[in-house]
N, C-alpha and C positions, 0 to 999 in steps of 0.2 A: 478464481480459476480463469485462466485465459480462455476466451471464447472464440479466438481467431488463431491462426497458425503463425508462430513466431520462432525466432532463433536468437541466440545470444551472440553478440559481436563486440569487439573493441569499439568504444563510443568516443566520438570527437567531443562530447559534452563532459563525460567523466567516467573513467574506468570501463565497466561493462554496461552495455545497454541492451534493450530488447527491441528487435527489428521485425517488421512484418514480412511474411513470406507469401502473402496474398493481398489482393486489393480489398480495401474496406471503404464502405460508403458512409457519408455523413450520418450521424445518429446511430450507426450500427453498434451493437453491444460488443465491447472489447474485453471487459473483465467483470466477473460477478463472484461474490463470496460463495464458496461451496465447502461445507464442513468436511466433505470427503477428501479434500485436497489441502485446504487452508486451515491453519491452526490458530486457536485463540488462547491467550494466556492472561491471567489476572495480574494486576500489579503485585499482589502478594506472592504469587507463584514466581514471577520474574525476579523479585527481590531476594528470593531464597535459592536461586540458581547460582552455579559457579560464575565468577566474574566474566570469564571469556564468553560464556553463553549469553549473559546479560548484555554484553557489548554487541554481540551478533544480533540479538533480537531487537535491541534499541536502534540499531542501524537499519535493519531490513524489515521491521514491522511498522505498522501504522497504529497510532493510539486513538482510541475513542475515549476522550477524557472524562466525559460524564459517566460512562459505565466503568471506567478504570480497566479497560480491556485492550490488549495489544493483539493485532491481527497480522500473522505472518503468511504471506502468499507462498503456497507450496510448489509453485512452478515459476516460469519466467516473469510473472507479474512483479516479483520483488526487485526487478532490475529496471523499472521505469526510472528515468532520470528527470530532474527538475527542469522546467522551463517557465519563464515569465509569460510566454505565449505558447501554452501547451497545445498539442494536437489531440488530446483527449480531455473529456470533462467528467468530473466525478459528481454523481448525484447524491452523495452522502459521505459522512466521515466513516472510514474504515470498512463498513459493511455495505456502502452504496455501490451501485452499478457504475462502471466507467464506460462512456460512449465516445465515439469518434467525433471530434469537433468539425471535421470537414472530410472530404474524400481523401483517402490516403493510399498511396501506391506501394507495391512490394518494395522492400529495402528501406522504408521509412522507419526511423527510430521513434518509438512511442515515448511521449513525454507527458508529464502531469505537473500541475502547480502544487507542490508539497503543502503549501499553506491551505489548500482546500481539501486535502485528504487526511491530514494528521494533526491532532490537537497538540502533540509534543512540539511540532514545528511552530505552531502559532504561539504557544506559551513561551517559547524561547526567543520570540521576535522574528526578525526577517532571516536570520541565519538558519542553516539546515542541520545543525548538530543536535542529536537527541539529548534531552536532559538526563542526568544520572538517576534521578528518582522523582516521581510525581507524588506530592503529598496529598493525602485524602483522609477523611475521618474514618472511612471503612471501605472495603472492597466488596462489590456486589457478588452475589452467588453466581456461579457459572451458569446455573440453570436459567438465569435472567437474561442471558445473552441473546441478541437478536438473530442468532443463527437461523437461517431459513432453509426450507426444502425446495427453493426455487430451482 
């Protein structure tokens, strides 16, 4: 869930981006997983969905490979674009807090390094297309997910 005020705009980086509407200080919390807004899907659930929904979720979700869980941000957070020099820093895969890397002014497009937030990107190499399927011996129970009450 976005912890700062944002809006969606056309991005000079790619498609739609998420832009700050308030000033943010270095280290300030930008995004945090919140099960009231963000959704979690197992590999098994995803693989049994209609193809169009699978494509959407693989595009806009982040994968925690070890747990076999995909996290879909339920708000503007799913529109962070990639940058090799991002202005946010993730403190963990899929469920980790994202904080500002420096002071950010209103109108700044929020960016992240996809290689640090999503195992699907890392497993695919340096490109940013999501794989069609992640192979695992078994999918963990949903009750084992690290959803927090933070």
